[in-house]
C-alpha positions in Angstrom: 61.2 -1.1 125.5 60.5 2.0 127.5 58.7 4.9 125.9 61.3 7.2 127.3 64.1 5.4 125.3 62.1 5.3 122.1 61.3 9.0 122.5 65.0 9.7 123.1 65.9 8.0 119.9 63.2 9.9 118.0 64.4 13.2 119.5 67.9 12.3 118.3 66.5 11.6 114.9 64.6 14.9 114.8 67.8 16.8 115.7 69.7 15.0 113.0 67.0 15.8 110.4 66.9 19.5 111.4 69.9 20.2 109.2 69.8 24.0 109.6 69.0 23.9 113.3 65.9 26.1 113.1 63.8 23.9 115.4 61.6 22.5 112.7 62.0 19.9 110.0 60.7 20.3 106.5 61.1 19.0 103.0 64.4 20.9 102.6 65.9 19.1 105.6 65.1 15.6 104.1 66.4 16.8 100.7 69.7 17.9 102.4 70.0 14.4 104.0 69.5 12.8 100.6 72.2 14.9 99.0 74.6 14.2 101.8 74.1 10.4 101.6 74.1 10.3 97.8 77.2 12.5 97.5 79.1 10.1 99.8 78.8 7.6 97.0 80.0 10.0 94.3 76.4 10.2 92.9 74.1 13.0 92.4 70.4 13.2 93.2 69.7 13.2 89.5 71.3 9.8 88.9 68.9 6.9 89.0 70.1 5.6 92.3 70.5 9.1 93.7 67.0 10.0 92.6 65.6 6.8 94.3 67.2 7.8 97.6 65.9 11.4 97.3 62.4 10.3 96.3 62.2 7.7 99.1 63.3 10.3 101.7 60.9 12.9 100.4 58.0 10.4 100.3 58.8 9.5 103.9 58.7 13.2 104.8 55.4 13.7 103.0 53.8 10.9 105.0 55.1 12.2 108.3 54.1 15.8 107.5 50.6 14.7 106.5 50.3 12.6 109.7 51.5 15.7 111.7 48.8 17.8 110.0 51.3 20.3 108.3 50.8 19.1 104.8 53.6 18.1 102.3 55.1 21.6 102.2 54.8 22.4 105.9 57.3 22.2 108.7 57.0 19.9 111.7 58.2 20.9 115.2 59.5 18.2 117.5 56.2 17.4 119.1 54.5 17.1 115.7 57.3 14.8 114.4 57.0 12.6 117.5 53.3 12.4 117.2 53.5 11.5 113.5 56.0 8.7 114.2 53.8 7.4 117.0 50.9 7.2 114.6 52.8 5.9 111.5 55.3 3.5 113.2 54.6 2.6 116.8 50.8 2.4 116.9 50.9 0.1 113.8 53.7 -2.1 115.1 56.3 -3.7 112.8 54.0 -3.2 109.7 53.9 0.5 110.3 57.6 0.7 110.6 58.1 -1.4 107.5 55.7 0.8 105.5 57.3 4.0 106.5 61.0 3.2 106.5 61.6 0.2 104.2 61.5 2.2 101.0 64.2 4.6 102.2 66.4 1.8 103.6 66.0 -0.2 100.4 67.0 2.8 98.3 70.1 3.5 100.5 71.0 -0.1 100.4 70.8 -0.1 96.6 73.0 3.0 96.5 75.5 1.2 98.9 75.6 -1.9 96.7 78.3 -0.6 94.5 79.2 -4.0 93.1 75.5 -4.6 92.2 75.4 -8.1 93.8 72.1 -7.4 95.7 73.8 -7.2 99.1 75.7 -4.7 101.2 79.2 -5.7 102.1 81.4 -4.5 105.0 83.2 -2.1 102.7 80.0 -0.8 101.2 78.5 -0.3 104.7 81.5 1.8 105.7 80.6 4.3 102.9 77.1 4.6 104.4 78.0 4.7 108.1 80.9 7.1 107.9 79.0 10.0 106.3 75.6 9.2 107.7 76.4 8.4 111.2 80.0 9.4 111.6 81.4 5.9 112.5 85.0 4.9 112.0 85.8 1.9 109.7 86.4 -0.2 112.8 83.0 0.8 114.4 81.3 0.3 111.1 82.7 -3.2 110.8 81.6 -4.0 114.3 78.1 -2.7 113.4 78.1 -4.9 110.3 78.9 -8.0 112.3 76.0 -7.2 114.7 73.5 -6.7 111.8 74.6 -9.7 109.8 72.1 -12.0 111.5 72.8 -15.1 109.5 76.6 -14.6 109.5 76.9 -14.9 105.7 79.2 -11.8 105.4 76.6 -9.8 103.5 73.6 -7.7 104.5 70.1 -7.9 103.0 67.6 -5.1 103.1 65.7 -7.2 105.6 68.6 -7.3 108.0 69.1 -3.5 107.6 65.4 -2.8 108.3 65.5 -5.0 111.4 68.6 -3.1 112.6 66.9 0.3 112.1 63.7 -0.9 113.7 65.5 -2.3 116.7 67.2 1.0 117.2 64.0 3.0 117.0 62.3 0.6 119.4 65.1 1.0 121.9 66.2 -2.6 121.7 69.6 -1.8 120.1 72.1 1.0 119.9 72.9 0.4 116.3 72.2 3.6 114.3 72.1 3.4 110.6 70.1 6.5 109.6 72.1 8.8 111.8 
């Protein structure tokens, strides 16, 4: 993967996080993302599953902010964000990526799992990818088919983590976190 493509994906992610368009991301931007995702499922950030998504996103922000040197209540500009992700994800390889993003992906997958069977179905994924990424049902279904590595018709957290990692590494165009 080229560094340029990875950087492009990270810049896109930064722009997505910057909910108010002020050129920096802070705790309130991650909180807004959590609310948007949780509300798409008819939940609130005070419900158990909603709180888990919010807590995971805010913990991810805190780790990034600390790596960027702005502290848990600071704001990161784009270069600080890119630097933090280089340190936390890319320099540590797959383990770094898993450490930073798996808790958020797992919390969102649990929120998606409305039938509580431990997996994300096509229909459940649509509720995530419509609001989070803006995909149509047909595009969401095609994304599901690409992510479902074992072809069993259901997604595990592991398959979702791989899909997000492959996007961030520039080896896939599948976007799950927006």
